[in-house]
C-alpha positions as a Markdown table, in Angstrom:
| # | Residue | x | y | z |
|---|---|---|---|---|
| 1 | Met | -54.6 | -27.1 | -67.8 |
| 2 | Ile | -52.2 | -30.1 | -67.3 |
| 3 | Arg | -48.9 | -30.0 | -68.9 |
| 4 | Ile | -47.7 | -33.1 | -70.1 |
| 5 | Ala | -43.7 | -33.9 | -70.5 |
| 6 | Trp | -43.7 | -35.1 | -73.8 |
| 7 | Pro | -40.5 | -36.0 | -73.9 |
| 8 | Leu | -41.5 | -38.9 | -70.8 |
| 9 | Val | -44.3 | -39.7 | -72.5 |
| 10 | Cys | -42.2 | -40.6 | -76.1 |
| 11 | Leu | -39.7 | -42.5 | -73.5 |
| 12 | Ala | -42.5 | -44.4 | -72.2 |
| 13 | Val | -44.7 | -45.3 | -75.6 |
| 14 | Leu | -41.1 | -46.6 | -77.1 |
| 15 | Phe | -39.7 | -48.5 | -73.8 |
| 16 | Gly | -42.7 | -49.1 | -71.6 |
| 17 | Pro | -42.8 | -47.3 | -68.2 |
| 18 | Leu | -39.5 | -45.9 | -66.7 |
| 19 | Ala | -38.0 | -48.2 | -64.5 |
| 20 | Pro | -36.7 | -47.2 | -60.7 |
| 21 | Pro | -33.0 | -46.3 | -60.7 |
| 22 | Ala | -31.1 | -49.5 | -59.7 |
| 23 | Pro | -30.1 | -49.8 | -55.8 |
| 24 | Pro | -26.4 | -49.3 | -55.6 |
| 25 | Arg | -24.4 | -52.1 | -54.7 |
| 26 | Ala | -22.8 | -52.6 | -51.0 |
| 27 | Asp | -19.0 | -53.3 | -50.5 |
| 28 | Gly | -18.1 | -56.1 | -48.3 |
| 29 | Ala | -15.4 | -57.5 | -46.2 |
| 30 | Ile | -13.0 | -60.4 | -46.1 |
| 31 | Arg | -12.2 | -61.8 | -42.7 |
| 32 | Gly | -10.1 | -64.7 | -41.1 |
| 33 | Arg | -7.4 | -66.3 | -39.2 |
| 34 | Val | -3.9 | -67.5 | -41.0 |
| 35 | Glu | -2.7 | -70.1 | -38.2 |
| 36 | Val | 1.0 | -70.8 | -39.0 |
| 37 | Arg | 2.7 | -74.1 | -37.1 |
| 38 | Ala | 4.6 | -72.9 | -34.3 |
| 39 | Glu | 7.2 | -75.0 | -34.7 |
| 40 | Arg | 7.7 | -74.4 | -38.6 |
| 41 | Ser | 7.9 | -70.7 | -38.2 |
| 42 | Met | 10.4 | -71.4 | -35.7 |
| 43 | Arg | 12.7 | -72.4 | -38.2 |
| 44 | Asp | 14.8 | -70.1 | -40.4 |
| 45 | Thr | 14.0 | -70.8 | -44.0 |
| 46 | Arg | 15.4 | -68.2 | -45.5 |
| 47 | Pro | 18.1 | -68.5 | -48.3 |
| 48 | Asp | 21.7 | -67.3 | -47.7 |
| 49 | Pro | 21.8 | -64.0 | -50.0 |
| 50 | Gly | 25.0 | -63.2 | -50.9 |
| 51 | Gly | 26.8 | -64.8 | -48.1 |
| 52 | Leu | 24.9 | -62.8 | -45.5 |
| 53 | Gly | 24.6 | -64.9 | -42.0 |
| 54 | Met | 21.3 | -64.8 | -40.8 |
| 55 | Ala | 20.4 | -65.1 | -37.6 |
| 56 | Pro | 17.1 | -66.5 | -36.4 |
| 57 | Met | 14.5 | -63.2 | -35.3 |
| 58 | Arg | 14.3 | -62.8 | -31.6 |
| 59 | Asp | 10.4 | -62.0 | -31.6 |
| 60 | Met | 9.1 | -65.0 | -33.4 |
| 61 | Ala | 5.6 | -63.8 | -32.9 |
| 62 | Glu | 6.9 | -61.5 | -36.1 |
| 63 | Arg | 7.7 | -64.5 | -38.0 |
| 64 | Arg | 4.3 | -65.8 | -38.1 |
| 65 | Arg | 2.9 | -62.5 | -39.5 |
| 66 | Ser | 1.0 | -63.1 | -43.0 |
| 67 | Val | -0.6 | -61.2 | -45.5 |
| 68 | Val | -3.8 | -62.3 | -47.2 |
| 69 | Tyr | -4.9 | -60.6 | -50.5 |
| 70 | Leu | -7.0 | -60.5 | -53.5 |
| 71 | Glu | -5.5 | -62.0 | -56.8 |
| 72 | Ser | -7.1 | -59.8 | -58.9 |
| 73 | Ala | -9.1 | -56.6 | -58.2 |
| 74 | Pro | -11.5 | -54.3 | -59.8 |
| 75 | Arg | -10.1 | -51.4 | -61.6 |
| 76 | Ser | -10.8 | -48.7 | -59.2 |
| 77 | Ala | -8.0 | -50.6 | -56.7 |
| 78 | Phe | -5.3 | -49.2 | -58.9 |
| 79 | Glu | -6.2 | -45.6 | -58.1 |
| 80 | Gly | -5.2 | -43.1 | -55.5 |
| 81 | Ser | -1.8 | -44.9 | -54.4 |
| 82 | Asp | 0.9 | -42.2 | -55.7 |
| 83 | Gln | 0.8 | -40.1 | -52.5 |
| 84 | Ala | 1.1 | -42.9 | -49.9 |
| 85 | His | 3.8 | -42.9 | -47.2 |
| 86 | Ala | 4.6 | -45.9 | -45.1 |
| 87 | Arg | 7.4 | -46.8 | -42.6 |
| 88 | Leu | 10.1 | -49.0 | -41.3 |
| 89 | Asp | 11.5 | -48.2 | -37.9 |
| 90 | Gln | 15.0 | -49.7 | -37.3 |
| 91 | Arg | 15.1 | -50.3 | -33.6 |
| 92 | Asn | 17.2 | -52.9 | -31.2 |
| 93 | Glu | 19.0 | -54.1 | -34.4 |
| 94 | Gln | 15.7 | -55.0 | -35.9 |
| 95 | Phe | 13.2 | -53.6 | -38.7 |
| 96 | Met | 10.1 | -53.0 | -37.3 |
| 97 | Pro | 7.4 | -54.5 | -38.7 |
| 98 | His | 8.9 | -57.4 | -40.0 |
| 99 | Val | 6.3 | -57.9 | -42.8 |
| 100 | Leu | 4.9 | -54.7 | -44.4 |
| 101 | Ala | 2.6 | -54.5 | -47.2 |
| 102 | Val | 2.0 | -51.5 | -49.6 |
| 103 | Thr | 0.6 | -50.6 | -52.9 |
| 104 | Ala | 2.8 | -50.1 | -55.7 |
| 105 | Gly | 4.2 | -46.0 | -55.7 |
| 106 | Thr | 4.3 | -45.7 | -51.7 |
| 107 | Thr | 7.3 | -43.8 | -50.2 |
| 108 | Val | 8.7 | -46.0 | -46.9 |
| 109 | Asp | 10.7 | -44.3 | -44.6 |
| 110 | Phe | 13.6 | -46.2 | -42.9 |
| 111 | Pro | 14.0 | -44.5 | -39.5 |
| 112 | Asn | 16.8 | -45.0 | -37.8 |
| 113 | Asp | 16.2 | -45.1 | -33.7 |
| 114 | Asp | 19.0 | -47.0 | -33.0 |
| 115 | Arg | 22.3 | -45.9 | -31.4 |
| 116 | Thr | 24.4 | -47.0 | -34.4 |
| 117 | Tyr | 24.6 | -46.8 | -37.9 |
| 118 | His | 22.5 | -48.9 | -40.3 |
| 119 | Asn | 22.7 | -49.4 | -44.5 |
| 120 | Val | 19.5 | -50.6 | -45.4 |
| 121 | Phe | 19.6 | -52.3 | -49.0 |
| 122 | Ser | 17.7 | -54.8 | -51.4 |
| 123 | Leu | 19.5 | -57.2 | -54.2 |
| 124 | Ser | 15.3 | -57.7 | -54.7 |
| 125 | Lys | 14.5 | -57.5 | -59.0 |
| 126 | Ser | 11.4 | -55.6 | -58.7 |
| 127 | Asn | 12.7 | -52.9 | -56.4 |
| 128 | Ala | 16.5 | -53.1 | -55.9 |
| 129 | Phe | 18.0 | -50.3 | -53.5 |
| 130 | Asn | 20.9 | -49.1 | -51.4 |
| 131 | Leu | 20.4 | -46.2 | -49.0 |
| 132 | Gly | 24.1 | -46.3 | -47.7 |
| 133 | Arg | 25.1 | -45.6 | -43.9 |
| 134 | Tyr | 23.6 | -43.3 | -42.2 |
| 135 | Ala | 23.6 | -42.5 | -38.5 |
| 136 | Ala | 21.0 | -42.6 | -35.4 |
| 137 | Gly | 18.2 | -40.1 | -35.5 |
| 138 | His | 18.3 | -39.9 | -39.7 |
| 139 | Ser | 15.9 | -41.1 | -41.9 |
| 140 | Arg | 16.1 | -42.3 | -45.4 |
| 141 | Ser | 13.2 | -42.9 | -48.4 |
| 142 | Phe | 12.5 | -45.1 | -51.2 |
| 143 | Arg | 9.6 | -45.1 | -53.7 |
| 144 | Phe | 8.6 | -48.7 | -54.4 |
| 145 | Met | 7.4 | -48.6 | -58.0 |
| 146 | Asn | 6.6 | -52.4 | -59.0 |
| 147 | Pro | 4.6 | -55.1 | -57.5 |
| 148 | Gly | 6.8 | -57.9 | -55.9 |
| 149 | Ile | 8.4 | -59.2 | -52.7 |
| 150 | Val | 11.3 | -56.8 | -51.5 |
| 151 | Arg | 13.6 | -58.8 | -48.9 |
| 152 | Val | 15.2 | -55.9 | -46.9 |
| 153 | Phe | 19.1 | -56.2 | -45.2 |
| 154 | Cys | 21.1 | -54.1 | -43.4 |
| 155 | Glu | 24.5 | -54.4 | -44.8 |
| 156 | Ile | 26.0 | -53.8 | -41.0 |
| 157 | His | 24.1 | -56.0 | -39.1 |
| 158 | Ser | 23.2 | -59.5 | -40.8 |
| 159 | Gln | 20.4 | -60.6 | -38.2 |
| 160 | Met | 18.3 | -57.6 | -39.6 |
| 161 | Ser | 15.8 | -58.8 | -42.3 |
| 162 | Ala | 12.3 | -57.8 | -43.5 |
| 163 | Phe | 9.7 | -57.9 | -46.1 |
| 164 | Ile | 8.1 | -55.7 | -48.2 |
| 165 | Leu | 5.1 | -57.0 | -50.4 |
| 166 | Val | 3.9 | -54.2 | -52.9 |
| 167 | Phe | 1.3 | -54.8 | -54.4 |
| 168 | Ala | -1.0 | -53.1 | -58.0 |
| 169 | His | -3.9 | -52.9 | -55.4 |
| 170 | Arg | -5.4 | -52.0 | -51.8 |
| 171 | Tyr | -7.2 | -55.5 | -51.1 |
| 172 | Phe | -4.9 | -56.8 | -48.9 |
| 173 | Ala | -4.1 | -57.3 | -45.1 |
| 174 | Val | -1.3 | -58.3 | -42.5 |
| 175 | Thr | -2.1 | -60.3 | -39.8 |
| 176 | Asp | -2.2 | -59.1 | -36.1 |
| 177 | Asp | -0.4 | -61.2 | -33.5 |
| 178 | Asp | -3.8 | -63.5 | -33.4 |
| 179 | Gly | -3.6 | -64.2 | -37.0 |
| 180 | Arg | -6.4 | -62.3 | -37.6 |
| 181 | Tyr | -7.3 | -60.1 | -40.7 |
| 182 | Arg | -9.7 | -58.2 | -42.4 |
| 183 | Ile | -10.0 | -56.7 | -46.3 |
| 184 | Glu | -12.5 | -53.9 | -46.3 |
| 185 | His | -14.4 | -52.4 | -49.4 |
| 186 | Val | -14.4 | -55.2 | -51.4 |
| 187 | Pro | -16.7 | -54.7 | -54.4 |
| 188 | Pro | -19.5 | -57.2 | -55.0 |
| 189 | Gly | -17.7 | -60.4 | -57.1 |
| 190 | Thr | -15.8 | -63.5 | -57.0 |
| 191 | Tyr | -12.6 | -63.9 | -56.1 |
| 192 | Thr | -9.3 | -65.9 | -55.4 |
| 193 | Val | -8.1 | -65.2 | -52.0 |
| 194 | Ala | -4.1 | -66.2 | -51.3 |
| 195 | Val | -2.2 | -65.9 | -48.3 |
| 196 | Trp | 1.5 | -65.1 | -48.1 |
| 197 | Asn | 3.8 | -66.3 | -45.2 |
| 198 | Glu | 7.5 | -66.2 | -45.5 |
| 199 | Thr | 7.4 | -70.3 | -44.5 |
| 200 | Ile | 5.6 | -71.3 | -47.5 |
| 201 | His | 7.8 | -72.4 | -50.1 |
| 202 | Gly | 5.8 | -72.9 | -54.0 |
| 203 | Asp | 2.3 | -71.4 | -54.7 |
| 204 | Pro | 0.1 | -70.0 | -52.0 |
| 205 | Asp | -2.8 | -71.2 | -50.5 |
| 206 | Arg | -6.1 | -70.1 | -52.3 |
| 207 | Lys | -9.6 | -69.8 | -51.6 |
| 208 | Asn | -12.4 | -68.9 | -53.7 |
| 209 | Ile | -14.9 | -66.6 | -52.3 |
| 210 | Thr | -18.1 | -64.5 | -53.2 |
| 211 | Val | -19.3 | -61.3 | -52.2 |
| 212 | Gly | -22.8 | -60.7 | -52.6 |
| 213 | Glu | -24.5 | -57.9 | -54.1 |
| 214 | Asn | -25.9 | -56.8 | -50.8 |
| 215 | Gly | -22.3 | -56.6 | -49.0 |
| 216 | Gly | -21.8 | -58.2 | -45.9 |
| 217 | Glu | -18.9 | -60.5 | -44.7 |
| 218 | Val | -16.9 | -63.4 | -46.1 |
| 219 | Asp | -14.8 | -65.9 | -43.8 |
| 220 | Ala | -12.0 | -67.2 | -45.4 |
| 221 | Asp | -9.7 | -69.0 | -42.7 |
| 222 | Phe | -5.8 | -70.7 | -44.1 |
| 223 | Arg | -3.9 | -73.2 | -42.4 |
| 224 | Val | 0.1 | -72.3 | -43.4 |
| 225 | Gln | 1.6 | -76.3 | -43.1 |
């Protein structure tokens, strides 16, 4: 005798044949290149914060680095960042790297790899801090809880500066030496992609892109004038 799964029969009668489960959506990637005009990136466009004398950066390639990011992101992007760590070195009286991007909740270590004292601080409203003076071979840390742009300085060496961009999600990337970037694991959907560079004044450049249901790669290039 053949046994019939009566619950399935009832569902088929009421709602028709059971549909196969929908295939899982595939994540995609956003990639491209940010071109920064060399003559503009060579200029020191930063205002003087509180009387600090800002000397030009020695490594102009660092000044050309940009951060590309999604202006809004899926809710899942806000999970799992509380224990993240990053590092901003002090070497040859410079911050390395000059541009750092992290998620909110990340603790950044500031090791002193020089042979002199440093004092790392920021007057930024979103994440103001002052680590005090500490000697070579030591390191101090600060946890960045609030999204925003943080400008970092050394009280002792006026030529030292860096930018830390703190995001409420993980969909961002810093460009490499050639200005290229890649944002991985982007769920299907339509997004606004924006670019930040320290030479940009006013609103950032933006592009609207769509990641399809099958994932894949989407190109988005920018030019910083």
